N, C-alpha and C positions, 0 to 999 in steps of 0.2 A: 615785385618778384616774389613769389613763395617762399616765406623760412623753409630749413630742412626740418623736417619732424623727427623730435626728440623719441628717442628708441633709448629704453633701457634691456640689457640683455644679460640674461640672468641665469645661471644654470643650478640645479638643485642635489645635492648630493645626500644617497642613501644609507646604509650599509649597517647592519645589526640594529641596532638603537637608536645608531645618529641620525641625526636630519639637519644636513645646511642649507642656506640658502645664501646665495653670494651672486653680488652684483657686479657684475663686470665692468671695468675699465679701463682707459686706453692704457695698457699697461701689460706685460708678461706674465701670466701665471702658471708658473711650475707646479706640478702635480705627485708626490708620492709620499713615501712613507719615510723621509729623511726628516728631522724637523726644521732644515734647513730651507725648505720647498715653502712656496707661497702659498698652499693648499697643502697640508697634511694630512695623511689619512692613515687613520693608524690601525691597519688590517693587513694579514700576512700574506695574503697573495698580492699584494700592492710591492712592487720595485721599489727602492728608495728613491729613485728619478724617473718615474711612469710617466707621463705624456706631458707635452706643454699648450698652454692656450696661449697663441700671441695672436695680437689683432693686424690686421689688412686693411689696407685700402685700394680701388682699383682706380688710377687713371683715369679720368674721361667720366667716371659713374658721377654719381651726386655728393661724392666725397664723406657719405657715412663710414662709421669702424663696422669691420665685419670680423668675423675671427673665426681662424683655422685651430684643429685641435692637429698636433700632431704627436705620434708615436717615439718616446724617449725625449730627451733636453736636447738644447742647440748645440751641444759640444760632441755629438754624436754617439751618445750611451741610448741602448732603446732598452724597453722592459723586457720582463721573462715571459709574460705571458700576452702581450698586448694589446690592440683596444676595438672592440666592434664597435660600429655603428650600424644602427638599425639590422642588425642580425647578419652585418658583415664585416669579416676585419679588414683592418685601413691604417696605412701607413700616414696617411695623412688628409682631411677631409676639414673643408668649408661649411660651419655650424649652419645647420637653420632651423628655424623655428620648429620645434618638434622634433629635433633629432633626441635617438634615445639612444642611449651609450654607455657600453655593460666593459669597466675595468677589471683586472684581475679575476678573469673567470667570469662568474656570475656573481659576484660577491657583491661585489660595488657596483652602484646605479647610478647615472647621469642624465640628468633631463636636461633640455638647452631651450629657452623660447625667450620669444621678442614682444615687449611691450610697449604698447605707443602710450606714454602719458597725454600727449593730446586729446584722446578720446580714453585714456581708459582699457583702451581692450589690449588682447594679447592675439600677434598679427597671428594669422595662419600660414602652411609651408608655403601654399603659392605666394605671397605677399611679399613673404621674408626671402625669398627668394632670386636674388637680385639678378638678372642678364649680366653676363660679362663676355658679352660677345664683343670685338673690337679686330675688324680687318682694314684697319685704315692704313696700313704700314703698307702694304704688298705696293713690290715694285715689277714693273715690268720690265720684261728681258727679252727677247728674241734669239737668243743664243740656241734654244733648244732645236730649231728647225733648221737641215740643212739644203741645201739649194737642188731640185731637181725638176725638170722639163717639166710642169705641169701635173705632178703626179702629186699623191696625199704623201706625206713625209714625217714621221717620229721617230726621235732618235730611239735606237736600242739600247744606249746604256743609263742605267741608272731608270728603266721606265717608267717603274710605278711613281717614282719621286716625283720624274718630270709627269708627268699625268696628273698626281697633287700639284703640281707647280705652274700646270696650264689651264686645271678648272679654278685654281687662285685667280689665273688672268681673266678667263672670259667671266667668274662672276663679279670682278671690276670693271669689264665692259658693259657690263649688262646694268650695271646700278650707276653708272657715270657715264654712259654715251652722250650725254649734252654737252659734257665737259670734255669730251674725247676729239680733238681736232685731226680728227682721220675718216676717209668714208666709209659707212657703215650702211647693207641694205637686208632688208628682211625680203625670202623667201617662203609660199607656200607650198602648200603638197604639190601643184600640177605644176611647181619650177618655177612661175614666175615671180617675178618682183613687185611686192605689193606696199613698198615702203624704200623711201634712200634720203639723207640727209643732204643738205645744201655741199660740203665736201664732194659726195659720190659725185654733183653732179657738175663741180667746178673744177671735179682731176679728168671729169671720164664725158666730158660736156657731147661726143660721140653717141652714147648709149641714153636710152630710156627705157622705160620700163618691158621696151616693146621690141628693143632691139635685139637683133640675132644675126649672128650668133655672137655670144656673150662668154668670155674665158671663165667670166668670177661664177657665171651661172653653172657654164657646161658639166654635166656628171658632179656636179654637187650634191644634188639628194639623193644619189645613190651611193655616194660614197662615204657621206656622214649618217643614213640610215643602216647602212651597212658597220658600220663602227659599232664596238661593243660595247664603247666610250659615249655614243649620240654627241662626235667632236674631230675635226681634223685642222692639220693645219698644213695648208701648199704652199708653194710659189711659182706663180703665173708669170709670162713672158709677154707683157704687152705693149706693142709700139718700140721695141728694142729698150724696154725699163721691165726690170724686175721687181714683186710686187709679193710681198706676203700675206697670205689671206688664211683669217681663223672665221672657223666658221663652227654654231654649235645649236644643237637640237631643242628647242624647247617644248618637251611634249605637252603640257600642258595648251599650250597657243597652237601647238601642230606646226610650229613656222621654224626656219631657219633663221640662225640671226648671224649674220659676216661680217667683219670689221677687217679693213685691206691698208697694210702700209706697204711704203717703198722702198725700196732697200737701201736707196741712196738714204733715207728720212731715221732706215736701222743702223745705218753707220754714224750717220749724224748721233742719232740717239746713245749708239755702245761707246764713241768719242765724250760725249758730254758725261755719260754713265761713269766714265773711266775718272773722266774727269771730277766729275763730284767726289767719287771714290779715295783720288787722291786729297781731295780738299777737305774729305771728312778724315782722313787719317794726318791731315795736319792741326784741324781744328782739335782733334781727340788724345793728339800727343800733349796739346798746349792745355786744355781742358783741366780745371782743380781735380774733380770729381774723378775716381777710378773707374775704367771700362775696360770690361774684359769681352772678348765673344769666343764662342763655345761653339763647338759642332754636338749638335745634339744627340747625333749617335754615338759618338766616339768619344764624348764627353772632352775631347782634347781642347788647349786652349790654341784660338788661330790666331789673335789678336789683344793686344794688351798695351796700355798707355803709362806713360813713363810717371803717374802718379800715383797707379795701381802697383804699378811695380816698386816704388819708394816705399809704398804702403805695406807689403806685403816681405817687405828684403829681398827678393829675387831681381837679377838682371833681365835687361830685354830677350835675350837669349835663352836664359834659363827659362824663363817660363812658358815660353814657346812648346818647351818639352815636357809640359804638365798636363795633369787631366785637373777638372776643375775640381774632382773628391780631396786634391794633395792640397787646395788653400780653404776647402769649406770643411768646417769643422760637422755640421750637421750629419747623420747616418746617408751614407748612399742610396740605400733605398730610399727611404722618405726624401732624400732632394728629388730623386728620379721623379717618384710620384706628383711630388709639385710641378716640378717643369714640365710632366708629360698632361697637367690640366692649364699648363700657361700655354703648351701647344695647343690643343686641342680649342681652348675654348678663346684663344686669341688672346690674353689676359697682359694687362699692363700694371704687373703684383708690385706694390709696395711693403716690405715688412721689415721687420729688424731681424740680425742674423750675426753667426758668430765665423769671422775667417781665421783661418788659423796663416803665423810668420813664419816666416823663414827657420826662426831659432822654435819653432813650437808655440810659442804664447800664441794665446786670443785675444784679438781685436772684435770689439762691439761694431759694429757697423751698421747701415742703414742700406739694403740693398733695391734699386728696383731693377723690379726683371721681366724682362718683354724678350718677345719672338720677332724678330727681324729677318728681313731680305739684305744681304749682301754681296754684291759679286754671284750674283745669280743665284744665289744659293741662303737657305733659310740659318739659322743660327738663335741662339741665345744669347741673348746681350743682358750684362750686367753691370749697373751703373751703381757703384759705390762707395758710398759715403761714410769718414771715419767719424763717428759719434762717442769715443773715448771719453774726450773732457765733457759731454753730456749726458752720458750716463754715470761719471765721477758726481758731476753736480747730482745728478737724481738720486745719485746712491746718499751723498752728503747730505740734502733736504730730507731725504728717508731717512736716516740716524738721525738727525736735529728735531726731525719728529717723534722720534719713539726714545729719545737717550737727553738727559739732564745733561747741561752745558756746565755745570760747574762740579758736579763730581761723576761725570760721565758716568755713571751708572744708568739703565732703561729708566725709562717715566711709566707713568701709569699707564699710558695708554700700551706700552711694550708688553709692560705687565700682564694687563689685563688679555691681552691677544694670546700671552705664552701660557699666562693662567686657563685659558679658553682650548688649548691645547693640550696641555697636562691632565683637564678633567676628559676630555673624547680618549685620552691617551689612558686613563686610569678606567673609566666605564669600560672601556675591552678590555682592559686583560685582570680588570675585579682587584686590582691597587691603591693602595693610598696614599693620600696627600694630604700637605699642611701649608695653613697661608700664618704668614705670622705678621700682624702690624705693631709698628715700632713708633713712638714718639721718646723725645727726647726731653728729659725734668728739667724745667730752671734754663733751657736756652734762649728764654727770650730774656733773661736777664744778662750774659754773656754777650748778646747781639748789643743790648740796650746800655752795657757799661761800657763796654770796652769797643764796639764800633764793628761795622758791619762785614770789614774785612777781615778781622779776628775771627767773628760767628762763620764767614765760609771758610775761612781755612780750617777751624777747627768741624764742619760741617764734613770734610773734603777729607780731615785726618781721621772722623768716623766711621767716616764710609769705608774708607781702607782696611780700617780694623775689624769690619764687621762685614767685608767681604771675603779675607782672609778665614772666616768661620767656616765659610762654607763649602760644599763638593763644586766642582767644575759643574755639574748637571743641574746647582740650584739656580734660581735667580735671585735677584736682589734692585730692587728699585726703588730710586726716589719719588716717592709720592705725592711730596709737598710740602714747602716749608721746612721744619724740623722731622717728621716724618717719613718711615721707609716701608715697602714689603718686600717680604721675604717670600720664595714659593719654594719648597721642599718637595719634591717630586716621588715618587714611587719609594715613600716610608715605608719600614715593615710594618710596623707601630706606634701611636701615637705619640708611645715615649721617646720619639728619636727625638722629636720634635726639644721636648725638656732638655738632651744632651746639646743640640743647636746652642739651645737659648743660655742654658748656663755656660757654652765656651764664651757666648758672646759677652757675657759677662763681667768674665775672666780676664778677658783682653781688656777689658775697657776700667779692670782694677785700677790702673796703673796712670799717671797723669798724663797729658799729652799738652805736650810743650811745645809752643806756640810767641814766637820774639819772647818775651823773657816774664812771660805769664802762664803757669799751671793751671793747667784747668782738668777737672776732673768732669766726667762723663757718668749722670744717671739719666737710664731711660725704663720706660714702662713698655711689657710684650702683651699682646694680646694674641692667642693661635685658637684658630677653626679647623675640624679634621675634616675634610671629605674622606668618607659620603656622609657620615654622620652629623656634621654641623651644617652641611649644605650639601646639597649636587648642582650649581651653576656658582657660575663667579660673583653674581651679586650678592647669594644668601652668604657664600663662604667670608667675603670679604667684607659684608655688614657687620658678621657675627664677630669675627674675627676684630674688629673695632669696638662692638660690644664691650669683649673681654679686654682688651687695653683699656678703653676707660672704667673699667673695675679694676683693675689694677692700680691706675691714677689715684682713685678714690679711695685706696688701700692705703696709699702714703705711696706709690710710685716705687721707682728701682725695684722690681721684683715683674713673675711671669704669670700670666692668670689663663687657664685654658677656657674656653667657651662650654656654657652650660643651657638649657634651656629656658632655670631660673632669673639668666641674666636678662634674656629679652623681655620677659614678665618684665622686671623691674627698668627696664630702658621703654616700657611702654608706659610703665607709670609715671616717670619722669616726663614723658611727652605731656598726655592728658593733665602732669600737674604743673607744666607751662603755659598750656589752656587755662585751666583755672585763674593762674594768677594772675593774669594778664585781665580774665574777668574782676578778679579780686579788687584790683587798681584801680580798676573803673566804677564797682559796684561798693568801695569803700568797707571792704570784710577785713579791711585791716586793723588794729589796733597796737596801742603802747601798754606794757607793763613795767613798773618800778620795784626795782630793790634796793633796800638802802644799802649806803656805805653808813659804818658807826665807828665814832670814835671813844674805841676801852675805856679808855681813864674819864672821860666825862659823859659817857652812856649817852651822849648827842648825835642826832645824824645830820650829818657832816655835807650827805651829797646822794642823790639818786641816780641809777641807772637806769634810763631807759632803754626796754626793752623789746623789741619789737615781737607780734605773737599775729597769725593769719586764724581768723574764729570761720573757716570754712560751713556751711550751710548743709552740707552733705559728710564731709568727710572731717568735722568736727573742727579740734583745736591743731592747727599744722605746725608740728615743731621748726625754731628756724633753721636750725640744721640740713631741713630739708628743701627748703626752698631758696633761702640765701643763697647757697651757690648759684643755682639755676637764674635765680634774679642776675647776680655777676656777669655769667657766662651771657645771656640775652640782651645784658643793658638796659632791662628795667632797674637797677640797683640804684641809675642815679634818680630817678622818678619817685621811688621808693626813701633815697635815704633824704632826700627834700624835705619832700613829707616830713617827714621822722623828725628831723632837724624843727621844722615850723612846729609840731604839735608839741615837742617836747620844750622850747624855749615858750612859747604859750600856755602851755601850763605851769611852767615855774612862774611864770606873771600871775598867774591866777591863783598861788599859792602864797603869793606875796601879797598880794589885793587882800585875800582873804584873812592877813594878817598873823602869817605862821612868818616865822623868822626867816629869812633870805639864807640859801642855799645853794648847792651848784647843779646844775643837772650836766649829766655826763653823757654823752654819746658814739658809739661807735663809729667810725668810719673805714668804709672799702677801701680798697687800693684804686676802684677803679673811680673812686669820687674825690683822689686827692689831683687834681685839674687846673688850671689854672685860675678858671671863673670860680672857684669854690668862696674866694676870699671875697667878690661881688655880689655871690649868693647870699653869705652866712651874714652879710653888711645889712642888705633888703631884708634878709629874715628878723633880725632884731628890730632895724628899724620898725618893723609892722607887730612885731610882737611888745613892743617898748622893753625888751628886757636889757637888763644893762650886760654888757660883753665880760664879764669879772666872774658872771654865776652861769656861763657855759662854759663845758670841760667837751674836748674834742678826745676820746682813746683812739691812737692806731696804733698796727700789727708791725712787725719786722719788715711784713711781707710787704706794706703800701709803703716802705721806703727805697727796698730794694730795686720796686721794678722802675723809677725815676729818683735818685737819692738826689739832684744835683734840684729838681725843682720840687720835689717834696721840702727839701729844706729852706727855699726860699719863700713856698709858700704857708709853713708853719712859722716860717718869721713875722713875716707880714699878720698872721694870726695873732702871734702872742705881740705883736706892736699894737693892737686894737684891744688890746684887753682879755680873749682869748685864753683857758690854759691847753695847754698838752699832755696829754700822758700816755707813757709807751705801756701800752697791754702786754697781756702775757710776757711777761719778762721773763727771761732765763733758758726762753723754747728757741729760741735762734742761734744762729751762729757769731752774726757780730753785735751784739747787742751791747757791750761793754763801750765798743767805738762809737756808736750810737749817740750816748750817756752825753758823750764830749763835741759832736757835733751838731747836735737840733736840741732847740730851745724845750726842752720838756720842764716841766713842775714834779710831775708825779711820776712815780711808776707801779705796775701790779705785776704782784710777787705769780708767774701763773701758776695754774691752781694744779699742775700736775704734781707741781712741789708739796702740797698744805694737803691735798687727799687722802696720803698715805705716812703723815706725818706722825710719827711718835717719839715717844721719849729714849732715844737713840743718839748715841755721839756725833756718830757721822751723818744720820738726817738733820740733827739739829744745827749744825757745823757748816750744812750747806744751805742754810738758810737765814742762821747770822751772817753768811757773809755776804747774801745779798741786801739784808737789812744795812750791814753798815756799809757795802758799797754805795747803796743808794744815798743815804746819810752824809757819806763822803764827800757827795757833788750837790749837796745841799735839798736834796727832793722828799717831799713826801712820800711813805712807802705803804703799799696797800696790800691785804692779803685777801685775796679771793679765793673762793671754794674752800668756805670754815665749815665746817656742817655738825661739829660737835665742841663740846666744853674742854674735852681735853685738849684740843687742837689749838683752840682759843689762849688758852693756858699758856701754853708751850711761845706758841706767839706773842704771848702779853709777857713772857720772861724775857723774851729778845729782844724787848723794846720796842715790839710793831706795834704802832700805835690805833690805827686804822683797816677796819678787817670788813667784811664782808663776804653772806654766803647763805648755807640756807638754815644755819643755827640762829639766825639773828629775824630773817626773814624770808620766805619765797620770792620770786618774782610778785607782785600785788597790779587788780586791776587799777583804775585810776581814782576810786573812790575809798577803797581799802587802805591804798597808800596817801589818802589824805588824811584817813583815821589815823594810821597808824604812826606819822608824821607828830599829829596833834596828841596822841598818847605816849610819845617819848619827847615831845616837848616839854609835858608836866610830869611824868615820872622819869625819866632818863632809862637806861638799859646796861646794868651793874653785874658782871659776874657774881656768882654766888661765892 
């Protein structure tokens, strides 16, 4: 058996400068100006709920989903100016590949096509127009004839409807004559029998083709040909039995087909039919699906089972007083147009619909609509199944797909969808909008220190505070992790985003109380404005993200508007990242060394190893430029290991050349403080043959706060094997004093921000003096870095700071110059004049 061909149903929407291409899936698409529609069209000629595209299946067909378009929605709302299909106004229409639809007058155009994925072709109109004729439900009932002696008899009452019914009977006879257990004969234009079946021969053994007189042939040709409808029904008496004869003139073959039924058989048939109808009622009453029969002309409900009555809240007696319009939410004219198609084409239609409960609330149902014969009359049958739970489950899945379950905010999928609609609206009405990207500063510290439960509750509180700063029309979404995005639609000028940003900062000034913790929220923002910073969602989000990272690079807890120079800077950083990868492979990195001087003896006590990047085209690249990139990309681990090995190896060379032993200081990145650091250092010391006491590791507060317990454990292991640990940039953090008690430091380096502007003023001297006193109180060596002139060196010496480092003594030097410097100081020393 061949697998069904997979088809794509596509609509193209065009209005103004807007172009939309939508691939339809098996769901209902509401179209209108209101933002709650599945497809939003921002045009003044479009109604709030203009039209609906819904999937439909025909039972008995190949089960390929088709689509109908109807005017208005499923709740009875109609558009103000209708829909036009291929130039004709229509209330409902089965979409066919190639259909051209206009909605909202002539302003909005929709083109529908079907794409065959198997061979990559678009279907033509004829290929896509699936036949929907189904006449299998016809019931033969002979009640339309009345007894009269050998005369043609047609019921006068409801003649048009009966003639239609008789045609259906004759049509069924013609196409099913091999299965009809009744006599039939074919008569030619001379009035002779040219064909008869075995039942004719069995029931009428006295007749043959040339037997005359034959009451079933007499006058038949003249009666049929004189009839305007080319058919007749007459009753014949033969051998004291009454028979009903159906005759129909087949023009294309120029013959008369005739079928003969005995009255006794008819009475049996009527009795069986009555019994079947009673059985039908019994079955229908018990079935779980709701069943109703509706008169196609009056639209009166003439039959309903208990399941349907219970579904919509009416009693069995009450529902028979209603019309289908009373229980169906769809607009009556739209519904009538669908029913006419069902009757005309004998459709067995399955579609979603909405029915109305007695207390006026709506019920989502799946309706199987068909045309049937019941009690010798045609009715419209509705088999209705309540799909409320299914719709709720679908809505829940849709909600979960578009929302963040932790904060209940929209997620990036919903935000992107809303941003797309907002841009289309702004494009139409020439208005502005803003996209704000938010990232929480130091959230990882909260998560890692206090646990994910506290971190999650913190995120929830932050989300509430930010949302309360917005208008109801604004959109906020959790982009992921500790990132949020905000959409400010229809702003008057870019400065409106500043008002919102300041409002958010002010709302987060107060601490957030979670359990016993008082937590402060610091965040960075990047802002991009439509249309100046991007005319599509991708560019707006990208540029807002660039502005966000510029905000973080500038210290965080602030907002930045995007400007094109940021993009240039971002491109430069991307190129720098690519070049850095090449630098590692091509050995473009090198170490410079800056001495640390004991001001009392004038001797070098240590050398700090500082990495440099000598690029063949860019020249010397500063560590401030590439170290953050190395940390972000993970290159820092391989770079850091190379620095440690090279510095240890060089220190050992100095010792082997006869220079006095000194310590080599290496800065550790927070990313390097991992459990394998101790093992790696042991291996490096073993390979370079450097004793551990000549290696000094400098770490910052940032290295500690990421994983304080793990860092403490690692530092203690390093201390046990003889490596010295220094707290770098002391005084620049929040909790440095507390760390001096908890961690095994041997030295602290006063942050150069305290030294850079040091002058002979009591307030400034007091700060430095306090730091030096604090360090010595913990029995730690104190080093002042950033000493740039003689005055600073004198002031520090007078404050009992013995060890200094800075440009006043020496710039960072390449290895050969550093070697010469150590040799010269070993011979002469450095003393203040």
